[in-house]
TORGUMAR-169943 format. One line per 8 residues: their letters; for each residue x, y, z of C-alpha. Coordinates in steps of 0.05 Angstrom, whole numbers, plus 32768, in hexadecimal, padded with zeros to 4 digits. Layout:
N
a = X,Y,Z ~ ...
END
This chain:
238
meessssd = 7E7C,7CB6,80E1 ~ 7E94,7CC5,8129 ~ 7ED7,7CA6,8118 ~ 7EE0,7CD4,80D8 ~ 7ECF,7D10,8102 ~ 7F04,7CFE,8135 ~ 7F38,7CF3,80FD ~ 7F27,7D37,80DE
clgeivkn = 7F30,7D57,8122 ~ 7F71,7D38,812D ~ 7F87,7D4E,80E6 ~ 7F79,7D97,80F6 ~ 7FA1,7D90,8139 ~ 7FDC,7D73,8111 ~ 7FDA,7DAE,80E2 ~ 7FD6,7DE1,8119
fstyedyl = 800B,7DC7,8148 ~ 8052,7DB6,8139 ~ 805C,7D84,8171 ~ 8030,7D5C,81A1 ~ 804B,7D87,81DA ~ 802F,7DC6,81B6 ~ 7FEA,7DA4,81B0 ~ 7FEE,7D91,81FC
dsqirpid = 7FFF,7DD8,820E ~ 7FC2,7DF0,81E8 ~ 7F98,7DC4,8216 ~ 7FB4,7DDE,8257 ~ 7F86,7E0E,827B ~ 7F9E,7E46,82AA ~ 7F7C,7E23,82E3 ~ 7FA4,7DE4,82D5
lfyledrn = 7FE5,7E0B,82DA ~ 7FCC,7E2D,8319 ~ 7FC1,7DEB,833E ~ 7FF9,7DC2,8320 ~ 802E,7DFA,831C ~ 8053,7DD0,82E6 ~ 8048,7DD1,829D ~ 806A,7D8D,8293
marqllel = 803F,7D6D,82C4 ~ 8000,7D8A,82A4 ~ 8019,7D6C,8263 ~ 8022,7D29,8282 ~ 7FDD,7D27,829E ~ 7FC0,7D3C,825A ~ 7FE7,7D05,8239 ~ 7FCB,7CD4,826D
gslgnsfk = 7F85,7CEE,825F ~ 7F79,7D07,82A5 ~ 7F6C,7D4E,828C ~ 7F40,7D3B,8253 ~ 7F6F,7D33,8219 ~ 7F4F,7D15,81DB ~ 7F8B,7CFD,81B3 ~ 7FC5,7CD1,81C5
reefetmk = 800F,7CDF,81B1 ~ 8011,7CA2,8182 ~ 7FD4,7CBC,815D ~ 7FF0,7D03,8155 ~ 8036,7CEC,813D ~ 801A,7CB8,810E ~ 7FF1,7CEC,80E9 ~ 802A,7D1E,80EE
aaeaprla = 8058,7CEF,80CB ~ 8024,7CE5,8095 ~ 801C,7D2F,808B ~ 8069,7D3E,808A ~ 8074,7D33,803E ~ 8039,7D62,802C ~ 804F,7D96,805F ~ 8099,7D94,8046
srnqqkkl = 8082,7D9F,8000 ~ 8057,7DDA,8012 ~ 8090,7DF8,8038 ~ 80C1,7DF0,7FFF ~ 808F,7E13,7FD1 ~ 8088,7E4E,8003 ~ 80B8,7E86,7FF4 ~ 80DF,7EA1,802D
asagkelk = 80D7,7EEA,803C ~ 8122,7EF3,8037 ~ 8129,7ECE,7FF5 ~ 8147,7EF9,7FBC ~ 8151,7F36,7FEA ~ 8193,7F60,7FE9 ~ 81A4,7F5E,8034 ~ 81D6,7F92,8045
dnflrala = 81D1,7F94,8091 ~ 81EF,7F5D,80BF ~ 81AD,7F57,80E4 ~ 8184,7F4C,80A8 ~ 81B3,7F16,808F ~ 81B2,7EF6,80D4 ~ 8165,7EF3,80D1 ~ 8166,7ED7,808B
ereeanrs = 8196,7EA2,80A0 ~ 8164,7E8B,80D6 ~ 8124,7E97,80B1 ~ 8115,7E51,8096 ~ 8128,7E2C,80D5 ~ 80FC,7E5B,8101 ~ 80C0,7E52,80CF ~ 80C7,7E06,80CF
gkmasiif = 80CE,7DFF,811B ~ 8116,7DE5,8119 ~ 812D,7E23,813D ~ 810D,7E54,816F ~ 8136,7E93,816F ~ 812E,7ED0,819F ~ 8147,7F14,8188 ~ 815B,7F49,81B8
iscnnsrg = 8158,7F90,8199 ~ 816B,7FD1,81B6 ~ 815D,800F,818A ~ 813D,8053,8184 ~ 80F7,805C,8169 ~ 80DE,8094,813D ~ 80D6,80C1,8178 ~ 811D,80B9,818C
qeisgyid = 8109,808E,81CB ~ 8135,8053,81DC ~ 810E,8013,81DB ~ 8125,7FCB,81E4 ~ 8105,7F85,81E4 ~ 8109,7F3B,81D7 ~ 80E5,7F20,819A ~ 80D0,7ED7,818D
yshrlkte = 80E6,7ED6,8143 ~ 80C2,7E98,8131 ~ 8080,7EB6,8150 ~ 8088,7EF6,8126 ~ 8096,7ECF,80E8 ~ 8055,7EAA,80F0 ~ 802A,7EE9,80FE ~ 804B,7F1F,80D3
dfepyfsg = 8061,7F29,808E ~ 80AE,7F31,808F ~ 80B9,7F46,8046 ~ 80BA,7F90,8058 ~ 80F0,7F86,808C ~ 811C,7F5E,805C ~ 810E,7F90,8025 ~ 8126,7FC9,8053
kkrlmprp = 80E0,7FEC,8052 ~ 80D6,7FE1,809D ~ 8104,7FD5,80DA ~ 80F5,7F9E,8106 ~ 80E5,7FBE,814A ~ 80D1,7FA1,818E ~ 8085,7FA9,819E ~ 805F,7FA7,81E0
tdlsyynw = 8043,7F64,81C7 ~ 8087,7F43,81C3 ~ 80A7,7F16,81F9 ~ 80BE,7F58,8219 ~ 80BC,7FA2,820B ~ 80DD,7FDC,822D ~ 80D4,8025,821E ~ 80F4,805A,824B
vaepkcnd = 80B0,8080,824E ~ 8080,8044,8252 ~ 8073,800A,8281 ~ 809D,7FCD,8270 ~ 8074,7F92,8250 ~ 807E,7F48,824F ~ 8055,7F12,8229 ~ 8059,7EC6,821D
slnyevlt = 805F,7EB5,81D2 ~ 8051,7E78,81A7 ~ 8093,7E5B,81BA ~ 80A8,7E79,81FD ~ 8092,7E85,8243 ~ 80AC,7EC5,8266 ~ 80C6,7EB6,82AD ~ 80CE,7EF7,82D4
eningmlf = 80DA,7EDA,831A ~ 8124,7ED0,8310 ~ 814E,7EFF,833F ~ 8182,7F0C,8308 ~ 8151,7F1F,82D1 ~ 8121,7F03,829E ~ 8122,7EBA,8286 ~ 80FE,7E9A,824B
rnkkdski = 80E6,7E52,824C ~ 80DC,7E2E,820A ~ 8096,7E0E,8207 ~ 80AE,7DD2,81DE ~ 80E7,7DB6,8209 ~ 80E3,7DE4,8246 ~ 812D,7DF9,8240 ~ 8139,7E3D,825F
ldvdpeas = 815D,7E77,823E ~ 8183,7EA7,826E ~ 818F,7EEC,824A ~ 81BA,7F07,8282 ~ 81F9,7F1E,825C ~ 8225,7F07,8294 ~ 8208,7EC0,8295 ~ 8207,7E84,8265
pghgyvqt = 81C7,7E86,823B ~ 81B8,7E3C,8250 ~ 81BB,7DF8,8234 ~ 81A7,7DF4,81EA ~ 81AA,7E40,81DD ~ 81DE,7E66,81B6 ~ 81E8,7EB0,81BF ~ 81FF,7EDA,8183
pvqsdlyv = 820A,7F25,8186 ~ 81FF,7F46,8142 ~ 821F,7F88,812C ~ 81EB,7FB1,8108 ~ 81E5,7FF7,80EA ~ 819A,7FF6,80F8 ~ 819C,7FEC,8144 ~ 81C1,7FFF,8183
qvviydhi = 81C7,7FB7,8199 ~ 81B1,7F73,817D ~ 81BA,7F2E,819E ~ 819A,7EEE,8181 ~ 8190,7EB2,81AA ~ 8186,7E70,8182 ~ 8167,7E31,819A ~ 8169,7DF6,8167
fskagsss = 8140,7DB7,816E ~ 815A,7D77,8151 ~ 812D,7D3F,8139 ~ 8139,7D1C,817C ~ 8123,7D5B,819E ~ 816A,7D70,81B7 ~ 818D,7DB0,81A6 ~ 81CC,7DBD,817F
saplyn = 81F8,7DF5,8173 ~ 81DB,7E2E,8146 ~ 8200,7E4F,810E ~ 8220,7E92,8123 ~ 821B,7ED4,80FA ~ 8248,7F0C,8112
END
């Protein structure tokens, strides 16, 4: 009975987390990071069982592999929000091009948007596209009923008349101590994105400016995960 309960618990974990690293991150407490000051070290200690981790990598990956065919079938049946839409703007086409990969976890794109809100105020921010796809219905955006805008709950949000905001997301940590500006660290492989326009975006990232009639400026930063966990070049959309 106890073994069955443990299996059920692991089954729920496999459903809720794409990778073993994501599961480990969910077990890391703020006090662990305070003392260790290193997320990768906290992961290693959890994997070794020093911080109370219940499941081993082999157990997680074995069940994940068993679940893969069912999950793939379910994902194929799920209609993309962009499917069948007439997309007239470059930005919407760029989002549609990346939708499936961001939903499935093969890609983790960050979108920079600068625009004017309904009050005529200039706002800008960085959006974790995958995070938004998982927590919001994108059909109105692809249908042209709504315009995708930065929010105070996104990775970063700047409004000329309000205090700037920054937040970690499902996929990224915000690093604000860099002297040259904000950085984003991917939680899956710890690769860092530098959004300084004068610098390289960093290993594993592709920066794509997008011309759009809907916004003042749009830049998309793509980070693609291969099966081996490495990154490759992302498709560009100009």
